[in-house]
C-alpha positions in Angstrom: 9.8 51.3 -13.7 8.9 47.8 -15.0 5.6 47.3 -16.8 5.0 44.0 -14.9 6.0 45.0 -12.0 3.6 48.7 -11.8 0.2 46.1 -13.4 1.1 43.9 -10.3 1.1 46.8 -7.7 -2.5 48.0 -9.3 -3.9 44.9 -9.2 -2.9 44.2 -5.5 -4.0 47.5 -4.6 -7.2 46.8 -6.2 -7.6 43.4 -4.0 -5.8 45.1 -1.0 -9.4 47.4 -1.4 -11.5 45.0 -2.1 -10.6 42.7 1.4 -9.4 44.8 3.6 -11.4 48.2 2.5 -13.9 48.7 5.5 -10.7 49.3 8.1 -8.3 50.4 5.3 -7.7 51.4 1.8 -4.0 52.1 0.3 -3.3 53.7 -2.9 -0.1 55.1 -4.9 1.5 58.3 -4.6 4.2 58.2 -6.5 6.4 55.5 -8.4 10.6 55.6 -9.0 12.4 53.3 -10.5 13.1 50.7 -7.8 9.9 51.2 -6.0 7.0 53.4 -5.0 5.3 54.9 -2.1 1.5 53.8 -1.3 -0.5 55.6 1.6 -3.2 53.5 3.6 -6.2 55.2 5.0 -8.7 54.3 7.4 -9.9 52.9 10.7 -7.4 50.5 10.8 -8.3 47.5 12.6 -6.3 48.3 15.8 -6.4 44.6 17.5 -4.7 43.2 14.2 -2.0 44.9 14.5 -1.6 48.1 12.0 1.9 47.6 10.5 0.4 44.4 9.2 -2.0 46.3 6.6 2.0 46.8 4.9 2.9 43.4 5.3 -0.6 42.4 4.0 0.4 44.5 0.8 3.6 43.6 0.2 2.7 39.9 -0.2 0.1 40.4 -2.1 2.8 41.9 -4.9 4.1 39.3 -3.8 2.6 36.7 -5.4 3.3 38.0 -9.1 6.8 37.3 -8.4 8.5 39.8 -6.5 10.1 40.6 -3.3 9.4 44.1 -1.7 10.9 45.7 1.1 9.5 48.2 3.6 12.1 51.0 2.9 10.3 53.4 5.3 7.2 54.4 7.3 5.6 57.5 7.7 2.8 57.7 9.8 0.7 60.3 9.2 -2.5 61.6 10.5 -5.3 59.2 9.7 -2.7 56.6 8.4 0.5 56.0 6.8 2.8 56.7 3.7 5.1 52.9 2.8 8.3 53.0 0.6 8.7 49.7 -0.7 11.3 49.3 -2.4 12.1 45.9 -4.7 14.5 43.8 -3.7 16.7 41.3 -5.5 15.7 40.3 -9.3 11.7 38.4 -10.4 11.2 35.7 -8.2 9.9 32.8 -9.8 6.9 32.8 -9.7 7.0 29.0 -11.0 8.8 27.7 -8.1 6.9 29.2 -6.1 3.7 27.2 -6.9 5.4 24.1 -7.4 3.4 21.4 -4.6 3.4 17.7 -4.8 4.6 14.5 -3.3 7.3 12.4 -4.8 7.3 8.7 -4.7 10.9 6.7 -5.1 10.7 3.3 -5.9 12.3 1.1 -8.1 11.0 -1.2 -11.2 11.7 -4.4 -11.6 13.8 -5.4 -14.3 11.4 -7.5 -16.1 8.9 -4.6 -15.9 5.7 -6.8 -16.3 7.0 -9.8 -18.0 6.2 -13.1 -15.6 8.8 -14.5 -13.9 9.2 -18.3 -13.8 10.7 -20.4 -11.0 12.3 -23.2 -11.6 11.2 -26.0 -8.9 13.5 -28.2 -6.9 
């Protein structure tokens, strides 16, 4: 298991539990080479969508530049155990964070030099 992925997942667990802790908690129950299993427990906001919590967690990990896929979901009493696998190579974080506007214009050849016009 890549230590950077493990740190990203642990950070996502803390953040998920901070924001969703009133209705759901997540903890990692198993690590393996290409992913991990996460256990979700809680009362869950069912109008929000039970499975949306699993996507939210994957998105939090994704903020660190990793793409996860849900390989399996096992519903258990009071929650679910979700197996996540790492998809492809680590996405370059810089590429996802680029925001901006590009202006295209031509510079005059004189670049600030005054141009005299001849009168007829």
